[in-house]
C-alpha positions as CSV (number, residue, x, y, z in Angstrom):
1,M,-50.9,154.3,156.1
2,E,-50.1,156.1,159.3
3,G,-48.5,153.1,160.2
4,P,-45.6,152.6,157.6
5,A,-45.4,156.3,157.5
6,A,-44.9,156.5,161.4
7,A,-42.5,153.6,161.0
8,R,-40.4,155.2,158.3
9,A,-40.3,158.3,160.6
10,A,-39.2,156.6,163.4
11,V,-36.4,155.0,161.5
12,R,-35.2,158.4,160.1
13,T,-35.4,159.9,163.7
14,R,-33.0,156.9,164.9
15,R,-31.0,157.8,161.9
16,A,-30.6,161.1,163.0
17,V,-29.6,160.3,166.4
18,V,-27.3,157.7,165.7
19,A,-25.2,160.3,163.5
20,A,-25.4,162.6,166.1
21,L,-23.7,159.8,168.8
22,M,-21.2,159.1,166.1
23,L,-20.3,163.0,165.8
24,C,-20.1,163.4,169.5
25,M,-18.0,159.9,169.7
26,A,-15.6,161.7,166.9
27,L,-15.1,164.7,168.5
28,A,-13.8,162.5,171.9
29,A,-11.6,160.3,169.8
30,L,-10.3,162.6,167.6
31,D,-9.2,164.8,170.3
32,S,-6.7,162.2,171.8
33,T,-5.0,161.8,168.7
34,I,-5.3,164.8,166.6
35,V,-3.2,167.1,169.3
36,S,0.0,165.0,169.6
37,T,1.3,165.8,165.9
38,A,1.1,169.4,166.7
39,V,2.9,169.9,169.9
40,P,6.1,171.1,168.1
41,Q,4.0,173.8,166.8
42,I,2.5,174.4,169.8
43,V,5.6,174.6,171.8
44,G,7.0,176.9,169.5
45,D,4.4,179.3,169.6
46,L,3.5,179.2,173.1
47,G,6.6,177.6,174.8
48,G,5.9,175.7,178.0
49,F,8.1,172.5,176.8
50,A,8.5,171.3,180.6
51,V,5.0,171.0,180.7
52,F,3.4,170.3,177.5
53,S,2.5,166.5,178.9
54,W,0.0,168.0,180.5
55,L,-2.2,168.7,177.4
56,F,-2.7,164.8,177.2
57,S,-2.5,164.4,180.9
58,G,-5.0,167.0,182.0
59,Y,-7.6,165.9,179.3
60,L,-7.3,162.2,180.5
61,L,-7.7,163.1,184.0
62,A,-10.8,165.5,183.4
63,V,-12.1,162.7,181.5
64,T,-11.6,159.8,183.7
65,V,-12.6,161.4,187.2
66,T,-16.0,162.9,185.4
67,L,-17.1,159.5,184.3
68,P,-18.8,158.3,187.2
69,V,-20.6,161.6,187.8
70,Y,-22.1,161.9,184.3
71,G,-23.0,158.1,184.9
72,K,-25.0,158.9,187.8
73,L,-26.5,162.1,186.6
74,S,-27.9,160.3,183.4
75,D,-29.6,158.2,185.6
76,T,-31.2,160.8,187.6
77,F,-32.0,163.4,184.8
78,G,-32.0,161.6,181.5
79,R,-29.5,161.1,178.8
80,K,-30.5,164.1,176.6
81,P,-29.8,167.2,179.0
82,V,-26.1,165.3,180.2
83,L,-25.1,164.7,176.6
84,I,-26.0,168.2,175.6
85,A,-24.5,169.7,178.5
86,G,-21.3,167.6,177.8
87,C,-21.2,168.6,174.4
88,V,-21.7,172.5,174.9
89,L,-18.8,172.3,177.5
90,F,-16.2,170.4,175.2
91,L,-17.0,172.9,172.6
92,L,-16.8,175.8,175.0
93,G,-13.6,174.1,175.9
94,S,-12.1,173.9,172.5
95,L,-12.9,177.5,171.5
96,L,-10.9,178.6,174.7
97,C,-8.0,176.4,173.5
98,A,-8.1,178.3,170.2
99,L,-7.6,181.0,172.0
100,A,-5.1,180.3,174.6
101,W,-2.3,183.0,175.1
102,N,0.2,180.7,176.9
103,M,0.9,177.1,177.8
104,A,-0.9,177.3,181.0
105,A,-3.8,178.6,179.5
106,L,-4.1,176.1,177.2
107,I,-3.6,173.3,179.7
108,A,-6.5,174.9,181.9
109,F,-8.7,174.9,178.8
110,R,-7.8,171.4,177.4
111,I,-9.1,170.6,181.2
112,V,-12.4,171.9,180.3
113,Q,-12.4,169.8,177.2
114,G,-12.0,166.8,179.4
115,L,-14.9,168.0,181.7
116,G,-17.2,167.8,178.5
117,G,-15.5,164.8,177.1
118,G,-16.3,162.6,180.2
119,A,-20.0,163.1,179.5
120,L,-19.3,162.4,175.7
121,Q,-17.5,159.1,175.9
122,G,-20.3,157.8,178.6
123,T,-23.4,159.0,178.0
124,V,-22.8,158.1,174.2
125,Q,-22.2,154.4,174.6
126,T,-25.4,154.4,177.3
127,L,-27.6,156.1,174.6
128,A,-26.6,153.5,172.3
129,A,-27.5,150.8,174.5
130,D,-31.2,152.5,174.9
131,L,-31.7,153.0,171.2
132,Y,-31.6,149.5,170.1
133,P,-32.9,146.1,171.8
134,L,-30.2,143.7,172.8
135,E,-30.3,141.5,169.3
136,Q,-29.8,144.9,167.3
137,R,-27.3,146.4,169.8
138,P,-23.9,145.2,167.9
139,R,-24.9,147.3,164.8
140,I,-24.5,150.6,166.7
141,Q,-21.4,149.4,168.7
142,A,-19.9,148.7,165.7
143,K,-20.1,152.1,164.2
144,L,-19.0,153.6,167.1
145,S,-16.0,151.2,167.1
146,S,-15.2,152.4,163.3
147,V,-15.5,156.1,164.8
148,W,-12.6,155.3,166.8
149,A,-10.7,153.4,164.5
150,T,-11.0,156.3,161.9
151,S,-9.7,158.6,164.2
152,A,-6.8,156.6,165.1
153,I,-5.7,156.7,161.7
154,A,-6.8,160.1,160.4
155,G,-6.5,161.9,163.6
156,P,-2.5,162.4,163.6
157,A,-2.5,163.0,160.0
158,L,-5.2,165.8,160.1
159,G,-3.3,167.4,162.9
160,G,-0.1,167.5,161.3
161,I,-1.5,168.5,158.4
162,L,-3.5,171.7,160.0
163,A,-0.4,172.4,161.8
164,A,1.7,172.6,158.8
165,Y,-0.4,174.4,156.5
166,A,-3.0,176.6,158.6
167,D,-2.2,176.9,162.4
168,W,-2.4,174.7,165.6
169,R,-5.4,176.5,166.5
170,W,-7.7,174.8,163.9
171,I,-7.5,171.7,165.6
172,F,-9.6,173.0,168.2
173,L,-11.5,175.4,166.0
174,I,-12.6,172.4,163.6
175,N,-14.4,170.8,166.5
176,L,-17.2,173.7,166.4
177,P,-18.9,172.9,163.1
178,F,-18.9,169.4,163.8
179,G,-20.4,169.6,167.6
180,A,-22.8,172.2,166.5
181,L,-24.2,170.1,163.9
182,A,-24.4,167.2,166.6
183,L,-26.0,169.5,169.3
184,W,-28.6,170.4,166.4
185,L,-29.6,167.0,165.4
186,L,-29.7,166.1,169.2
187,V,-32.2,169.2,170.4
188,R,-34.2,168.2,167.5
189,H,-34.5,164.3,167.1
190,L,-33.8,162.7,170.4
191,H,-36.8,162.1,172.3
192,E,-36.5,159.8,175.4
193,P,-39.6,158.1,176.4
194,E,-41.6,159.2,179.3
195,R,-40.7,157.6,182.6
196,A,-42.6,157.3,185.8
197,A,-42.0,159.8,188.1
198,P,-39.8,158.9,190.9
199,A,-41.4,158.7,194.4
200,H,-39.3,161.3,195.9
201,P,-37.5,164.3,193.9
202,P,-34.1,163.2,192.6
203,H,-30.9,164.1,195.1
204,V,-27.7,164.7,193.5
205,D,-24.6,163.6,195.7
206,W,-22.8,166.7,195.2
207,A,-20.1,165.8,198.1
208,G,-19.8,162.5,196.6
209,A,-18.8,163.8,193.1
210,V,-16.5,166.4,194.4
211,T,-15.0,163.5,196.3
212,V,-14.9,161.3,193.5
213,F,-13.1,164.2,191.4
214,A,-10.3,164.9,194.1
215,C,-9.7,161.5,194.8
216,G,-9.4,160.4,190.9
217,G,-7.4,163.6,190.3
218,V,-5.0,163.0,193.2
219,L,-4.3,159.5,192.3
220,L,-4.2,159.9,188.7
221,T,-1.9,162.7,189.0
222,A,0.4,160.5,191.0
223,L,0.5,158.0,188.6
224,V,0.7,160.5,185.4
225,Q,3.5,162.2,186.6
226,G,5.4,159.4,189.0
227,G,8.7,158.8,187.4
228,V,8.4,161.4,184.7
229,A,8.1,164.8,186.7
230,W,9.7,163.7,189.8
231,P,11.0,160.1,191.1
232,W,8.6,157.2,192.3
233,L,9.9,157.8,195.8
234,S,10.3,161.2,195.9
235,A,8.5,163.4,198.3
236,P,5.7,164.8,196.0
237,S,5.0,161.3,194.9
238,V,4.7,159.9,198.6
239,A,2.4,163.0,199.3
240,L,0.3,162.7,196.3
241,F,-0.3,158.7,197.1
242,C,-0.9,159.2,200.8
243,T,-3.5,162.2,200.3
244,G,-5.0,160.0,197.4
245,F,-5.6,157.1,199.4
246,A,-7.0,159.5,202.4
247,L,-9.6,160.7,200.0
248,V,-10.3,157.0,199.2
249,A,-11.4,156.3,202.7
250,L,-13.3,159.7,202.8
251,L,-15.0,158.3,199.6
252,V,-16.2,155.6,201.1
253,F,-17.4,157.3,204.1
254,V,-19.1,159.7,202.1
255,E,-21.0,157.1,199.6
256,R,-21.9,155.0,202.5
257,R,-24.1,157.6,204.0
258,A,-25.4,159.2,200.6
259,A,-29.1,158.8,199.8
260,E,-28.0,158.4,196.0
261,P,-24.5,157.9,195.9
262,I,-22.3,158.8,192.8
263,I,-20.9,155.2,193.0
264,P,-23.5,152.8,194.5
265,G,-22.2,149.8,196.2
266,W,-24.5,147.4,193.9
267,V,-21.7,148.2,191.3
268,W,-19.3,145.9,192.8
269,R,-21.8,143.6,195.0
270,R,-23.0,142.3,191.7
271,R,-21.4,139.8,190.2
272,T,-21.7,140.5,186.4
273,I,-21.0,144.2,186.8
274,A,-18.0,143.6,189.2
275,A,-16.4,140.9,186.8
276,V,-16.7,143.2,183.6
277,N,-15.2,145.9,185.6
278,L,-12.1,144.0,186.6
279,A,-11.8,142.6,183.2
280,L,-12.1,145.7,181.0
281,G,-9.3,147.4,183.7
282,A,-7.3,144.5,182.7
283,L,-8.1,145.6,179.0
284,G,-6.9,149.0,179.8
285,L,-3.8,147.7,181.3
286,L,-2.6,145.6,178.4
287,M,-3.9,148.0,175.6
288,V,-0.6,150.1,177.0
289,A,1.6,147.7,175.7
290,P,0.8,148.5,171.6
291,T,-0.2,152.2,171.8
292,V,2.5,153.5,173.8
293,F,5.6,151.0,173.2
294,L,5.1,149.7,169.6
295,P,5.8,153.0,167.5
296,T,9.3,153.5,169.4
297,Y,9.8,149.3,168.8
298,A,8.9,149.8,165.0
299,Q,11.2,152.9,164.6
300,S,14.2,152.3,166.5
301,V,14.5,148.4,166.3
302,L,12.9,147.5,163.0
303,G,14.1,151.0,161.5
304,L,10.8,152.1,160.0
305,A,9.9,155.9,159.3
306,P,7.1,157.3,161.3
307,I,4.3,156.8,159.2
308,A,5.4,153.0,158.7
309,A,6.0,152.8,162.0
310,G,2.2,154.0,162.5
311,F,0.8,151.5,160.1
312,V,2.2,148.8,162.0
313,L,0.1,150.3,164.9
314,S,-3.3,151.1,163.1
315,V,-3.7,147.7,161.7
316,W,-5.2,146.5,164.9
317,T,-7.7,149.5,164.8
318,L,-9.2,147.8,161.5
319,S,-9.4,144.2,162.7
320,W,-11.2,145.4,166.1
321,P,-14.1,147.0,164.9
322,V,-14.7,144.3,162.2
323,S,-14.5,141.7,164.8
324,A,-16.5,143.4,167.2
325,A,-19.3,143.5,164.2
326,L,-19.3,139.8,163.7
327,S,-18.9,139.0,167.6
328,Q,-22.7,138.8,167.7
329,H,-22.7,135.7,165.7
330,V,-20.5,134.1,168.2
331,Y,-22.2,135.2,171.6
332,R,-25.4,134.4,169.8
333,R,-24.1,130.7,169.7
334,I,-21.7,130.6,172.8
335,G,-23.0,133.3,175.2
336,F,-21.6,136.4,176.2
337,R,-19.0,134.7,178.9
338,N,-17.3,132.1,176.5
339,T,-17.1,134.8,173.6
340,A,-15.2,136.6,176.0
341,L,-12.9,133.9,176.8
342,L,-12.1,133.0,173.3
343,G,-11.2,136.6,172.7
344,I,-9.0,137.0,175.6
345,G,-7.4,133.9,175.1
346,T,-6.4,134.5,171.9
347,A,-5.1,137.9,172.6
348,T,-3.0,136.3,175.9
349,L,-1.3,133.8,173.1
350,V,-0.6,136.6,170.8
351,L,1.0,139.0,173.2
352,A,2.7,136.2,174.6
353,A,4.4,135.5,171.1
354,F,5.7,139.0,170.9
355,P,8.8,138.4,172.8
356,F,9.8,135.6,170.5
357,L,10.0,137.6,167.6
358,P,13.2,137.2,166.0
359,Y,15.7,140.1,166.2
360,P,15.5,142.4,164.3
361,G,12.9,141.1,162.4
362,E,10.5,142.1,159.7
363,A,7.9,144.4,160.0
364,W,5.1,142.0,158.8
365,Q,5.9,140.0,161.7
366,P,4.6,142.3,164.4
367,T,1.9,143.6,161.9
368,A,0.3,140.5,161.8
369,L,0.3,139.9,165.3
370,M,-1.5,143.3,165.9
371,F,-4.2,142.4,163.4
372,L,-4.7,139.3,165.4
373,L,-4.8,141.1,168.7
374,G,-7.2,143.6,167.4
375,G,-9.6,140.7,166.2
376,A,-9.4,138.9,169.6
377,L,-10.0,142.3,171.6
378,G,-13.0,142.7,169.4
379,L,-14.3,139.4,170.5
380,F,-13.4,140.4,174.2
381,Q,-14.8,143.8,174.9
382,L,-17.8,144.1,172.8
383,P,-19.7,141.3,174.1
384,L,-18.8,142.2,178.0
385,L,-20.1,145.6,177.3
386,I,-23.2,144.6,175.7
387,G,-23.9,141.9,178.2
388,V,-23.4,144.1,181.2
389,Q,-25.6,147.0,179.9
390,S,-28.2,144.2,179.5
391,S,-28.3,142.9,182.8
392,V,-29.4,146.4,184.2
393,D,-32.5,148.5,183.5
394,W,-32.8,152.1,182.3
395,A,-32.7,153.7,185.5
396,E,-29.2,151.9,186.0
397,R,-27.3,151.9,182.8
398,G,-25.6,155.1,182.9
399,T,-24.1,154.2,186.1
400,T,-23.3,150.9,185.0
401,T,-21.6,152.1,181.7
402,A,-19.9,154.5,183.2
403,S,-18.1,152.3,185.9
404,V,-17.3,150.1,183.1
405,L,-15.7,153.0,181.0
406,F,-14.1,154.3,184.4
407,C,-12.3,151.2,184.9
408,R,-10.8,150.9,181.7
409,Q,-9.3,154.4,181.6
410,S,-8.4,153.7,185.0
411,G,-6.6,150.5,184.1
412,Q,-4.7,152.5,180.7
413,T,-3.3,155.0,183.2
414,I,-2.1,152.6,185.8
415,G,-0.4,150.6,182.7
416,A,1.1,153.6,181.4
417,A,2.8,154.0,184.8
418,L,3.5,150.6,185.4
419,F,4.8,149.5,181.8
420,G,6.8,152.8,181.5
421,A,8.6,151.9,184.7
422,V,9.3,148.4,183.4
423,A,10.5,149.7,180.3
424,N,13.1,152.2,181.8
425,G,14.2,149.9,184.3
426,V,15.2,147.4,181.4
427,L,16.7,150.0,179.4
428,A,18.8,151.2,182.5
429,S,20.0,147.7,183.1
430,R,20.9,147.3,179.4
431,L,22.4,150.7,179.1
432,G,24.4,150.9,182.4
433,G,21.8,153.7,183.5
434,A,22.6,155.5,180.3
435,G,19.1,156.3,178.9
436,D,15.5,155.6,179.1
437,L,12.5,155.3,176.6
438,D,12.0,159.3,176.5
439,S,15.6,159.9,175.9
440,V,16.0,157.1,172.9
441,T,12.5,158.4,171.5
442,A,13.9,161.9,171.4
443,S,16.9,160.8,169.6
444,L,15.0,159.0,166.5
445,G,15.1,162.0,164.7
446,S,18.7,162.5,164.5
447,G,19.5,159.0,162.8
448,A,19.3,155.4,163.6
449,P,20.1,154.1,167.1
450,A,22.9,152.3,167.9
451,E,23.0,148.7,167.8
452,H,23.2,148.2,171.7
453,V,20.4,150.6,171.7
454,R,18.2,148.7,169.3
455,R,18.7,145.7,171.5
456,A,18.1,147.2,174.7
457,V,15.0,148.8,173.3
458,A,13.7,145.3,171.9
459,E,14.2,143.9,175.3
460,A,12.6,146.6,177.0
461,V,9.6,146.2,174.7
462,H,9.4,142.3,174.9
463,S,9.2,142.8,178.7
464,V,6.2,145.2,178.2
465,Y,4.7,142.7,176.1
466,F,5.1,139.8,178.4
467,G,3.4,142.1,181.4
468,A,0.5,142.9,178.9
469,A,0.1,139.1,178.2
470,C,0.2,138.6,182.0
471,A,-2.9,141.1,182.3
472,A,-4.5,139.6,179.6
473,A,-4.4,136.0,181.6
474,V,-5.7,137.8,184.6
475,A,-8.8,139.4,182.6
476,F,-9.2,135.8,181.1
477,L,-8.9,134.2,184.8
478,V,-11.5,136.8,186.1
479,V,-14.0,136.4,183.1
480,L,-13.5,132.4,184.2
481,F,-14.2,132.6,187.8
482,M,-16.5,135.6,188.1
483,A,-18.4,136.3,185.4
484,P,-22.0,134.1,185.4
485,R,-22.3,131.4,182.6
486,R,-25.1,133.1,181.4
487,F,-25.5,136.8,181.7
488,P,-28.6,138.2,183.3
489,V,-31.1,140.2,181.1
490,A,-33.0,142.6,183.0
491,E,-33.9,145.0,180.3
492,K,-37.3,145.4,179.0
493,P,-37.7,145.7,175.3
494,A,-36.9,149.0,173.4
495,D,-39.7,151.5,173.3
């Protein structure tokens, strides 16, 4: 009787840990969407309209640059202490955000949140691979994808409701009970298997960690703020890029001499990991086209209300997790590489079809394309993530997962800067230098834009989608020529 009873207890423990991981992922996922709809109330209360964009940029920077650090720490000290520390830091940042007295304080506390958010995103994905063997891994990944999908739909609505009927500070306070529950479940139920003691005490590459943070922060700041806070060729942009590249050289110097570097060289020397890093970096790049530019297209070109425009975008968050969950039936037959090629090849065709939509067109047309795009990207991302996690053992999985997520996040940042410049350039040429995408978006509340503005926005977004199709084509070529035909499986069976 002890055997079945022990098995049932193990299943209950695993379910509790999975629930904690989903709660942690929900905290990180909601935080990227829930704040956006409350910006008017926050600015009205605290002021600081000129710098409110740093509520998002500061959080994004902190998450992105800490991913490699947390990945290495989880490989060195285990997943549990890193995830618990990240959750505590995220909740501390949430509490401080709710107590913020001006915009500068709120931005600083959002960065504290981001420092914890980096641990949540990277370590949750790593633990998901630790908990399940290869053949069962799509199950947990589909659950985590559904968390992101639900957050993308529910976040803006929940933020608007709390800001309108309660107070914007509740947007941050609501994190506390859910985070506390996640912490309790982790402390009580997450028990990592005993590992062999290392031959020598673990050494943390703090010099590398600080250099990674400084290098990533400077370069991402240059990309996020360039063309927004200052012109691309202005003194601040040049200074930031020069400083960033100097820090890159310093990072290479530091990491080559570190005993246990934060970003080890094998991350790029191994063909499988390098291919997945580059492919998912291109994925982050192309994701900018729908997430940033489609809502403006839907409102200004199609004439949809904000809620309807949000639905046009949200359909890909519905098809993506469904496709990801079903991808196991595909890659078990044709392999990780061929499944990813099928997904990104389809995504390339879908993105390339967008510029050929009729003007002004019907709402169902971009909606159908977005539904197909979500399904295609579900076939692309999940097989690559599962494949690359399975190609390394426990001691390297945190670093590998963090490198993949770091490349995807960096791709999104580069894409926002690149495609923003493309869209604004097209608008400036069509409108005689009289507008950019921000001014068009700001004017939507005052009524429908003029016909020439609608056509200019359509051309600008079509150009962005063409660029996204090029990024998808690059990802296709990377997987085709760099990824191995059969991904190596280096892990031992799950305990």
